[in-house]
C-alpha positions in Angstrom: 28.7 50.1 218.0 32.5 51.0 217.6 34.2 52.2 214.7 35.8 50.8 212.6 38.7 52.3 210.0 39.8 50.4 207.4 42.9 51.8 206.2 44.6 51.1 202.5 42.4 49.0 201.1 41.4 48.7 197.3 38.1 49.1 196.8 36.9 47.0 193.9 40.5 46.7 193.2 41.2 50.2 192.5 43.7 52.4 194.1 44.1 52.2 197.8 41.5 53.9 199.9 40.8 54.5 203.7 37.0 53.6 204.6 35.4 54.4 207.6 32.8 52.5 209.3 30.2 54.0 212.0 26.9 52.8 213.3 26.6 49.7 210.6 27.3 52.1 207.4 30.1 53.5 205.9 30.9 57.1 206.7 33.7 58.3 204.5 35.8 56.6 202.0 39.0 58.7 200.8 42.5 59.1 201.5 44.0 59.5 204.8 41.1 59.2 207.0 41.1 59.5 210.6 38.8 58.5 213.6 39.3 58.7 217.1 38.9 55.9 219.1 38.1 53.5 216.1 39.3 50.2 215.9 42.0 50.3 212.7 42.5 47.5 210.1 45.8 47.7 208.2 44.1 46.2 204.7 47.9 46.2 203.1 46.3 46.5 199.5 44.0 44.0 199.9 40.8 44.1 197.8 37.5 45.4 199.7 34.2 43.7 197.9 30.8 44.9 198.8 29.4 41.8 200.8 29.2 38.7 199.0 25.3 37.7 198.0 24.8 34.0 197.2 21.5 33.3 195.5 21.7 29.2 195.6 22.5 27.8 199.3 21.4 24.6 200.8 21.5 25.5 204.5 19.5 21.6 205.2 17.9 22.6 208.5 15.1 22.0 209.5 15.4 17.7 208.7 19.2 17.5 208.1 21.1 19.1 210.5 23.4 16.0 210.3 24.9 17.7 206.8 24.5 21.4 207.9 22.3 24.1 210.0 21.7 27.6 209.8 24.6 28.6 212.4 26.9 26.3 210.6 26.3 27.1 207.1 26.4 31.0 207.8 29.5 30.6 209.8 30.9 29.1 206.5 29.2 32.2 204.6 30.5 34.8 206.6 34.2 33.0 206.1 33.5 33.0 202.3 32.8 36.7 202.3 29.0 36.4 202.3 26.8 38.8 204.1 23.7 36.8 202.5 22.6 33.9 201.4 19.2 32.4 200.1 18.0 29.1 201.2 16.9 26.7 199.2 13.4 24.8 199.8 14.5 21.5 199.9 14.4 20.7 202.9 12.7 18.0 205.6 10.0 19.2 205.8 10.3 21.2 202.5 9.6 24.9 202.8 6.4 25.0 200.7 4.5 26.6 203.5 4.6 29.8 205.7 5.3 28.6 208.6 8.6 26.7 207.5 10.1 29.6 205.7 9.2 31.9 208.6 11.2 29.3 210.8 14.6 29.4 208.4 14.3 33.3 208.3 14.2 33.3 212.4 16.7 30.9 212.6 18.9 33.1 210.0 18.4 36.0 212.4 19.5 34.3 215.8 22.9 33.3 213.9 23.7 36.4 213.6 26.8 35.6 210.7 24.6 36.8 207.8 21.3 37.2 206.6 19.3 34.8 205.1 16.2 34.8 202.8 14.5 31.4 202.3 13.9 30.2 199.0 10.0 29.0 198.6 9.2 26.0 197.2 7.1 26.2 193.8 5.5 22.8 194.7 3.8 21.0 197.2 6.8 19.0 198.5 8.6 19.4 195.6 6.5 16.9 194.3 5.8 19.0 190.6 2.1 18.7 190.9 0.3 21.5 192.8 1.5 25.1 193.2 2.4 25.8 196.7 1.7 28.7 199.2 3.2 31.1 196.6 1.2 34.5 198.1 1.2 33.1 201.3 5.2 33.1 201.8 5.6 36.2 200.2 3.3 37.8 202.5 5.3 36.1 205.4 7.7 38.0 208.0 10.5 36.2 205.3 9.0 38.1 202.8 9.9 35.5 200.0 10.8 37.0 196.5 12.5 33.7 195.1 11.0 29.9 194.3 12.4 27.0 193.3 11.7 23.3 193.6 16.1 23.1 193.2 16.8 19.5 193.4 14.0 18.7 190.9 12.9 20.5 187.8 9.5 21.7 187.5 9.1 19.5 184.8 4.8 20.2 184.0 5.1 23.1 181.5 1.3 24.1 183.0 2.0 24.1 186.5 5.5 26.2 185.4 3.4 28.7 183.6 0.7 28.6 186.6 3.9 29.6 189.0 5.2 32.3 186.7 2.1 33.9 186.4 1.6 33.7 190.1 4.7 35.8 191.1 4.1 38.4 188.5 2.0 39.4 190.8 4.5 40.8 193.6 7.4 40.9 191.6 8.7 37.9 192.3 11.0 34.8 190.4 11.0 31.1 189.4 14.4 30.0 189.9 14.0 26.9 187.6 16.6 23.6 188.1 16.3 22.4 184.3 16.5 19.2 184.2 14.0 17.1 181.7 13.5 13.9 184.4 13.0 11.7 181.5 16.1 12.3 179.9 18.3 11.7 183.0 16.9 8.6 184.2 19.6 6.2 185.4 21.8 8.9 184.8 25.3 9.7 186.5 27.6 11.9 184.9 27.9 14.1 181.8 26.8 12.0 178.7 30.1 12.3 176.0 32.9 10.4 175.5 33.6 10.0 179.0 30.8 8.1 180.2 30.3 6.0 177.1 34.4 4.9 178.2 33.4 4.3 182.1 30.2 2.6 181.6 28.0 5.5 183.4 24.3 6.2 182.5 25.0 9.6 180.7 23.5 12.8 181.3 22.5 14.4 178.3 23.1 18.5 177.8 19.7 18.6 176.1 18.1 17.8 179.4 19.1 20.9 180.3 18.7 22.6 176.9 15.0 21.6 176.4 13.9 23.1 179.7 15.7 26.5 179.3 14.4 26.8 175.7 10.9 25.9 177.0 11.0 28.4 180.2 12.0 31.2 178.5 9.4 30.9 175.8 6.8 30.7 179.0 8.1 33.7 180.5 7.7 36.0 177.5 4.5 34.4 176.9 3.6 35.2 180.1 5.7 38.3 180.5 7.2 37.3 184.1 10.6 36.6 185.2 12.8 33.5 185.5 15.9 32.7 186.7 17.7 29.6 185.6 19.6 27.5 188.1 23.4 26.4 187.5 23.6 26.9 184.2 26.2 23.9 182.7 26.3 24.0 179.0 27.7 25.9 176.0 24.1 25.0 174.6 22.6 26.8 177.5 24.5 29.8 177.2 23.7 30.3 173.8 19.3 29.8 174.4 20.0 32.3 177.4 21.8 34.8 175.4 19.0 34.6 172.3 16.4 34.8 174.7 18.1 38.1 176.2 18.4 39.6 172.5 14.6 39.0 172.3 14.0 41.4 175.4 12.7 38.2 177.6 13.2 38.6 181.4 15.9 36.1 182.0 18.6 35.6 184.5 21.1 33.2 185.1 23.9 31.7 187.3 26.9 29.5 187.2 28.6 27.9 189.6 32.2 28.0 190.7 32.7 23.9 189.9 31.3 24.2 186.7 34.1 27.2 185.7 36.5 24.9 187.0 36.3 21.2 186.8 35.4 18.5 183.8 34.2 15.3 183.6 37.5 14.1 183.0 37.8 13.9 187.0 35.2 11.4 186.9 37.8 9.0 186.0 38.6 8.3 189.5 35.5 7.2 190.3 35.5 9.6 193.7 32.2 10.8 194.5 33.1 13.9 195.5 33.2 14.9 191.7 29.2 13.6 191.7 26.9 16.6 191.3 23.9 18.1 189.8 24.2 19.1 187.0 27.1 16.9 186.7 30.8 18.3 185.9 30.7 18.9 182.0 33.8 19.4 179.0 36.3 21.6 178.6 34.7 23.1 175.6 31.5 23.7 178.2 33.6 25.2 180.9 35.2 27.8 178.3 31.7 28.7 177.3 30.8 29.3 180.7 33.7 31.9 181.5 33.2 33.6 178.6 29.2 34.0 179.4 29.9 35.3 182.8 32.6 37.7 181.2 30.0 38.9 178.8 27.4 39.0 181.1 25.0 36.4 179.7 25.6 34.7 182.8 24.3 37.1 185.7 26.0 36.1 188.3 27.8 33.3 190.3 26.2 31.1 192.7 27.7 28.6 194.8 24.8 26.0 195.2 26.7 24.9 198.3 25.3 21.1 199.0 26.3 19.8 202.3 26.3 16.0 202.8 28.0 13.7 205.8 30.8 11.8 205.2 28.8 8.5 204.7 27.0 10.1 201.9 29.9 10.7 200.0 32.3 7.6 201.3 30.8 4.8 199.1 30.2 3.6 195.6 29.5 6.3 192.8 26.5 4.6 192.3 25.2 5.2 195.8 26.6 8.6 196.5 24.9 11.8 196.7 24.8 14.7 194.6 26.6 17.9 195.5 30.1 20.0 196.7 30.2 22.2 199.3 31.4 25.6 198.0 30.6 29.0 200.5 34.3 29.0 201.5 36.1 28.5 198.6 33.8 30.3 195.5 35.9 33.2 195.5 39.0 31.8 194.9 37.5 29.6 192.1 36.4 33.1 190.6 39.6 34.9 190.9 41.5 31.8 189.5 38.9 31.2 186.8 38.0 35.0 185.5 40.3 37.8 187.3 43.6 35.7 187.3 43.1 34.6 183.4 41.8 38.8 183.2 38.0 37.7 181.8 37.0 40.0 184.9 38.3 42.6 186.9 37.2 42.9 190.7 34.8 45.3 189.8 33.1 42.7 187.6 33.5 40.1 190.5 31.5 42.5 192.6 29.2 42.6 190.1 28.3 38.9 189.6 28.8 37.8 193.0 27.0 40.9 195.1 25.4 43.6 193.1 23.2 41.4 190.4 22.4 38.4 192.9 21.2 40.8 195.4 19.2 43.0 192.6 17.7 39.8 191.4 16.6 38.7 195.1 15.6 41.9 195.9 18.3 41.9 199.3 17.9 45.2 200.6 20.9 46.5 201.8 22.9 44.1 200.1 25.1 44.7 196.5 25.6 47.9 197.6 28.2 50.4 196.5 31.0 50.7 198.8 30.5 54.3 199.6 29.2 56.9 202.1 25.6 56.2 203.6 25.9 52.6 202.1 25.4 49.5 204.7 29.0 48.3 206.2 28.3 44.6 204.0 31.9 44.1 202.9 34.9 41.9 202.5 38.0 42.1 202.4 40.6 39.8 200.4 43.6 38.6 200.1 44.4 38.4 196.6 48.1 37.4 197.3 47.9 34.5 198.9 48.3 31.1 197.5 47.9 28.0 199.3 46.0 24.4 199.4 42.4 23.9 200.3 42.1 22.0 204.1 38.5 21.2 204.4 39.4 20.3 208.0 39.5 23.8 208.8 36.0 24.5 207.3 33.2 26.4 209.7 30.6 24.3 207.2 29.4 21.2 209.3 30.2 18.9 206.1 33.8 18.1 203.8 32.4 17.1 200.5 34.5 19.9 198.7 36.2 18.7 195.6 39.2 21.1 196.0 41.1 19.5 198.8 44.6 19.7 198.3 44.1 22.2 195.8 46.1 25.2 195.2 43.6 28.2 194.9 44.6 31.6 195.2 42.7 34.5 197.5 41.7 34.4 201.0 39.1 36.2 202.8 40.7 38.2 205.6 37.8 39.6 207.1 33.8 40.2 206.8 31.3 43.2 208.2 27.9 42.6 208.6 25.9 46.0 209.1 29.2 47.2 210.8 29.8 44.2 213.2 32.9 42.2 212.1 31.7 38.7 211.5 35.5 37.2 210.3 38.7 39.1 211.8 42.4 37.7 210.3 40.7 34.7 208.8 38.9 33.9 212.0 35.0 33.9 212.8 34.3 36.1 215.5 
């Protein structure tokens, strides 16, 4: 493997330094480094971060390759600066056995664009009735550590308790899609003023908050770990903040779209804004930003949810829920958190690399940019400004809510263990 010298990069947004990569690891960080025969990348003051880690990605394979494949999804990940993604279990067949999670894991190894860690289903078929093969998935070649029925809530308190007890034995974590199903029957968008005016079925905040409250108490009772997927309301923030103050082992994520977009956009009836959980109010958005800044919310996760054109190009009620996010996540976080002064780039590295790697136990990722560490890195042109053009996406799907919107920042280079996967904004 050839050497690479990144010259003049702002490591975590600090003073410009040189970074030398050799043999898949960072060999040196300092001023005026030189290396004979090294490929030189002139960073020119771009920000160098540890490779991003996404704890919540839908790669759709097996079963929905019309939306995305492991290959196209990991290409999208590399384009967005990611070196590791966790693939959700709601595939066809469901990733509820050792065989399916090993298939996804091997597809990730073959793709070569980023590491793929499968997430195992909590219950058989995501049906919420019977625990899946949690231990077998953990012991498989995929080494599953995170389990989730995402797309559906583990709504039965007894099943949720049993899952928390089971994963505690090997240090795993249950990632809950917090949605009380009885409170969201027929729901189409956030319950509030806009839903009332549009006549669309409302999705109340309490449907999320009640499940989070129950599950943090169950985690405390069992002494286990629970992770809250795509937290979206101000009330949910307060529950997680309270739980952490009690010492409960809970972590939480927020999506980029919940940091930026509000339910006012639904007035357009454009299904690109239809997502689960739904876009909330401006008050919720501001609460989520503050919670991410103060650490109540631990990480940013994309909930990258690709859909084919026909599943979004239809009337609102019939449209699928979800948005693609891997290729725009860092730009949205820069716009909402960095450019607003709520986080610095070290904080972004913490929320988008260090902590998600820790929660998911992703060895070799989320590490410091320092000598001896794996060279999983991403270089960002933070001065760039430009409109989002989904035609240029590496993802197989184009259902982005940001088409034509000007966003800051652009990933120019990504390295996975020293091997460039993205160079000058182009996949290798």
